[in-house]
N, C-alpha and C positions, 0 to 999 in steps of 0.2 A: 690317814688312809685306814679303811676298815680291814679287819683281818682277812675276810674272804677276798677282798680285792688284792691284798698283798700276796696271798697264797696263789691267786690266779696269775699274778705277774711272775712269781717264782716258778710256777709250772711252765709258763711260756718261755722263760729263760732256759729252763732245763731242756725243753723241747728244741730250742735253737742250738744249745751247746752240745747236746748228745746226738751223735750220728746214728743213722738207722742201724739197728743191730748192735749198738755199742753196749758197754758194760754198765751203763747207768740209765736203765730205762725208767720212765716215770712210774710213780707208785700211786695210782689212784685208789681211793677208798670208795666205799659204797656211796652212791649219789644220794643226796637228800631229796625229799619230796619237793617238787617245784612249787613255787608260790603261784597260786592260780589267780589271774586277774579277776576283777569284780564282774566284768561282763564280757561276753564274746566279742572279740574285735570285729569291726566291720571293714569291708573292702573299701578302698578309696573311691570317692564318687567325683562327678564332674560338677563344676559350677554352672549355674544357669545364667548365661549372658542374655542380653535383650534380643540379640539376633536369633539365638536358639529358641527363646520363648516365642518369638514371632513365627518361626518355622513350625514349631509344635502346634501353635494355635491354628495356623493356616492348614496344616495337614488334618488336624481334628475337625475343623469346619468343613473341609472338602469331603472327608469320609462321612460326616454326619449328613451333609446335604445330599450326597449320593444315596445314602441309606434311606432317607426320607423319600427321595425320588423313586427308588426301586419299590418301596412299599406301596407308594401311591399308584405306580404303573401296574404292579401285580394285582392290587386290589381292584383297579378299574377293569383289568382284563379277565380276572378269574371270579371276582366276587368274594365276599368275606368268608363264606363257608368253604369254598374250594381252596382259598388261600390258606386257611387254618389247617385243612387236611394236608395240603401240599407241604406246609412248613413242618407238620408233625412227622410226615413220612421222610422228608428230605433230611431232617436232623438226625435220624436214627443212625446212619453210618458215620456221621462226623466224629463222634468220640473215638471210634475204632481207628479211623484214618489218622486223626490227630495223634493218638497214642503211638501209632507206628512211627511217625516222624519224631516224636519226642523220645522214643526208644533209641533212635539213632544218635541222639544228642546227649547221652548219659555222661560222657567224660567231662564235657565242659558245657553245661546247659546254658542256652542263650537267655538273655533277659526277657522276662515275660512281656514287657511292653513291646519289644520288637516282634515277638511271635504273634501277639494280638494285632499289631499293626499290619503284618503281612496277611493274616487271615481276613481282617476287615477290608483291606485294600482289594483283595481278590473278590470278596463277597459283594462289595458295593461299588467301588470305583471302577473296577474292571468290567463288571456286569453292566453298569450304566453306560459306559462308553461303548462296549460291544453291542449292546441292544440298539443304541442309536445308529451306529455305523452299519450294522447288519440290516437294520430296517431301511436305511437309506439305500444301500446297495441292492436290496431286493426290489425296491420300487424302481430303481434305475434299470435293472435287468428287465423288469416287466415292461417298462416304456420302450425298451429296445427290442422287445419281442423275444427275449431269451428266457430260458427256464430259470425260475427263481431258485431252483436247487443249486445253481452255480454259486450262490452266496455261501453255502456250507462248505464248498470245496475251495473257492478262490479268495473269499473275503474273510469269513469267520476264523480260519486258522491264523491269518495274519493279525487281525485286530485283537483277537482273544489272547494269543500268546504274547503279543507285544504289551498289552495292558496288564496281564497277569505278572509279567516280569518287571514292570516299571517300579512296583513297590520294593522288591528286593534290590533293584538297581539303585534306587535312592539310598537304601541302607549301605550299599557298597560304596557309593560316592561320598556320603557324609559320615559313615561309620565303618570305614574299611578296617580299622584296627579291631573291630568286634568280630571279624570273620576269621575263623580258624582254618578254612579250606573248603573242600568240596562238600564235606558233611554239612556245613552251615548253609551252603548253596542249596543242597537238597531239602533241608528243613525249611528255609525261608520260602523258596519257590513252591515246595510241596504244600505248605500251609496256604499260600495264596491260591493255589489251584484247588484245594479242598474248599475254601470259601467260595470260589467261583462256581464250582460244581454244585455246592449246596443250593445256591440261589437258582441256578439253571434247573436243578431237579425240582424245585418248587414249581416252576413254570410247567415242566413236563408232567409231574404227578398231579398237580392241581388243575391244570388246564387241559392238556391232552388226555389225562386220565380221568379224574373225577368229574370235572365240569362237562366234558363232551359226553361221557357216559350218562350223566343225569339228564342232559338235554335230549338224548336219544331214547333211552329206555327206563330211566329212573335211578334212584340212589344205589340199588343193588348192583346194577351194571357199572355205575361209577366206581364203587368199591372194588369190583372185580378188575376193572382196568387199572386202578391204582396198584393193586397187587401184582398184576402182570408186568406193568412198567417198572415197578420196584425190583422185581426179580431180574428182568433183562438189563435194565439201565444201571442198577446199583449193585446187585449181587454179582452179576456176570461181568459188567463193564465199568464198575465203579472206579477202577484204577486208571481209567483212560486219561483224564485231565492231569492228575499228578504225574503220570508217566510222561506225558508230553512236556510239561513244564520242567520236569527234572533235568531234561537236556540243557535247558537254559541254566539251571542251577549248577550243573557241572562246569559250564563255561565261566560262570561268575565265580565259582569256587577256585578255579584255576587262576583267574585273573587276580583274586585276592591275595594269593601267595606267590606271586612272581614279581620280580623287579624289572622285567623286560616290558617296556611300554607297548611294543607291538603285540605281545601276547595279551597284555591287559585289554587291548582293544579287540583283537581278533578272536580270542577265546569266547567272550560273551556273544559276539556276533555269530560265530559258528554254532554255538549252542542254541541261540534263538532261531536261526535258520533251520537247524535240524528239528527243533520242536515244531516249527510251522509246517515243515514237510511231513513229519510224522502225523501231525494233526490233520493235515489235508488228505493224506492217504487214508486215515481212519474214516474221515467223512466221505471219501470217494467210494468206499466199499458198499455202503447201503444205497448210495445213488446209482451205482452200476447194477446192483442187485435188483433195484426197483425198475430200472430202465430195461433190463434184459430178461427179467423173470428167472434168473439163475441164482438160486439160493446158495449154491456151492461157492460163488464168488466171495460171499461174506464169510463162509466157513473156512475156505482156504486162506483168505487174508488174515483172519483172526488167529488160526493155528500156525500158519507159516510165517507171519510177520510179527504180530503183536505179542503173542505168547513168548517167543524167543527173546524179544527185546525186553519184555517185562521181567523175565527171570534173569536176564543178563544185568539189568539195572538193580534187581534185588541182590544179586551176588556182589555187585560193586558196592552197594550200600553197606552190606554186612562186612565186607573187607575194610571199607573206610571207617566203620564204626570202631575198629580196634586201632586205627592209625594214630589217634591221639595218645593211646596208651603206649604204643611202641615209640612214639615221639619222646615221651618222658625218659625212656631208657636210653635214647640217643643223645639227648641234650642236657639232662640234669646231672650226669656224672661230673660235669665241670664244676658244679656247685658242691658235689661231694668232695672233690679234691681241694676246694677252697674252704672246706670246713663248715658249710652251711647245712648240709644234709648228710645222712649216713647211707651206706649202700642198701640196707634193708628197706629204708624208706622209699628209695627209688624203685626197688623191686616191688614194693607193695602198691605202687601206682600203675604198674604195667598192664593190669587186667581188672575187669570189673569184679571178678571173683575175689581177687586179693584186696581190692578196695573194700569190699563188703566185709571180709575177714578183719581188716584193720578197724572198721567201724564197730564190729562186734567186740573186739578187744578193747577199744576205747570206751565203750559203754561199760564194760566189766570193771575197768580200773578208774574211770572218771565219771560214770553215771551219764545223765542226760547232757550235762555240760561237756563231757568228754567226747561223746559221739557228735554233738553239734560242732565242736571245735575240729574234730577229725574231718567232717564234711567240708568245713571251711578251709582246712589245711589242704585237702585233696584238690579243691577247686583252685586255690591260690597256686599250688604247685603246677597244675596243668596250665594255668595262665602263664606262669613263669616259663614253662617249656615252650609254649607257643610264642612268647615274646622273644626268647632267645633264638628260636628257629627263624623268626622273621628277621632278626638282626643279622644272623648268619647268611640269610638269603639276600641281604641288601635291600630290604623293603623300604628302609628309611634313608632317603637320599638327601633331604635337607637337614641342616644342622639343628633346626628346631625339632624335627622329628627324632633325631638321635638323642637330643637332650630329654625329650619326653619319654623315650624308651628307657633311658638310664634312670629317670625319676620313677617310672612305673616299676622298674626292676627293684629299686630300693624299697618302694612301698610294699611290693609283694614279699620280698625277703623279710621285711619287718613284720608283716602279717603272719608269715610262716613261723617266725620265731615266737610270736605271741600265741599262736594256736598250739605250738608244741608244749607250751607251759601247762596245758590242761592235762596232758597224759604222760609226758616223759618223766621217768623217775618215780612213777606211782605204782608200778607193778612189783610186788615183792617176789614174784616167781621168776622175774627176768634177771639175767646176770648183771651184776654190778660192773658197769664198764663205761669207758669214755672213748669217743671216736675223735682222732686228731686230724683227720683228713687223709690219712694214709693207712692206719691200722687201728685195731682196738687195743685197749689196755684194760684187761679184765681181772677181777678178783675171783679166785677159784675157791671151792669149799675148804681146801686144806689151808687157806690163808695166804697162799702165794699170789703174787701179782706179776703179770708179765704181758708183753705185747703179743697180739694174735693177728695174723693177716686175715683180711676179709675173705670169706669163702667164695668160690666161684658161683654157687647158688645160695644167696643170702637167705637165712631163716627169716620168715616174715611173721610179725614184726619183732625187731630187737630194739626196745625203747631205751637207747643209751643217751647219755649226756654228751653234748658237743664240747670239746676242749676249747679253751681260749686259743685264738688263731695263731698258727705258726707264721714265720715270715711269708710275705706274699708269694703265691704260687704262680700267678699270672701277671703279665705286664699290665700296668695301669692304663686306663683309657677305655673307650667305648668298645663293646663287643666281647669283653672278658669279664666274668664274674669276679669281683674283687674279694679279698679275704673278709671273713666275718669279723666285725668289730669286737674289741675286747669286751668281755662281759664279766660281771662279778662271779667269782668262783663259788660254787654252792657251799653253804656252811657245812662243816664236818669234814672237809677235805684237808689233808695236810699241806 
């Protein structure tokens, strides 16, 4: 047995034999610099089975086919010049809207492939299906002698909201474990709506704007109409589609974090119906305004209905943005007691400001590798909190799901341990100390060593070494974080 392993075992024995507050407290010395692994550890991935490959290929081919179809239809209807102008103008607000949704997802960013999938689904699959259904409905209303404007009120809200939501719904069905709650629902559905709105704006800006203006009075008039439509449709009402579909996102987010099967079904349905009704009401306002000649109908509907709902949804999104940070404070203390984490580390995860401060510190003591490891550590810790929250909510009903959760918990804890090696024990300005799951054991400037209780407001960050684990704190089995496995005692400790 190596000296450091024997010392670690002796320390564990002393911890087990010495009662809290006894006369023989442990005597830790200054921790040695942790050994930094050769490369930044990566999060565990999934194996690509043949079924998953077939599904991915099928989805890719569907989106590609719809994209080619939409480009062909828009080119036939607008012409190449109007199409290019419409694309250039419609793309301008997209980065801003996408950035707003990514801003909501800072605590646990979703995989890029899922974000791209939702955006592409809304931009091509949803628009292609909606274009066909709306065109068919308009022709049917015309044959029946009814106003084609009914399509915008009765048909478009139904098919557009349904098809925009289908992409996120597929993610929920096949990748429910990737959903952390309502925030993910808002992000996925919001990006699908942004993609849909972008393609729809190409039609309005290029067709109703530039092409119709050129046909009437020339290119100057076409440019003026593009600017006018851009101001009204994008600058003033650009939030409309994301706002409608966010209702569905709320329902899907609720369904993702509940174990009640009735709620899993009813919440998305209620959200989708609310999105359809809100969309239909929005389309009804200009229809009534045009039919009655009363412009105040549009003004009153916009100010009295849409604006309050918009600001209410913004307030909800901002509140939810901090939910994952607060979640770490509620769930990760169990791992603190089990000796996997220290109280300041949990405190450093509770807000984006504290996470940024931790990354700044990690860069100071560990350079680029340190800050990269800190980002990975924060992501893994957030995933761990979400995983444990799901277990406490009873989301895993089948034994295979519970086994998978236990396996992922172990993988995340191993990743956290590896990430900590990049920055723990590397700061000469930090107090030399060890956390044993209950209290600190610190060395003071006068050479004395004694235990110190964790303060109510932990200083962020205190990069202390984790002690070899005490006897198990929690009962064994699913749903409780087990004790940290014995690790070699850092060289230089008695």
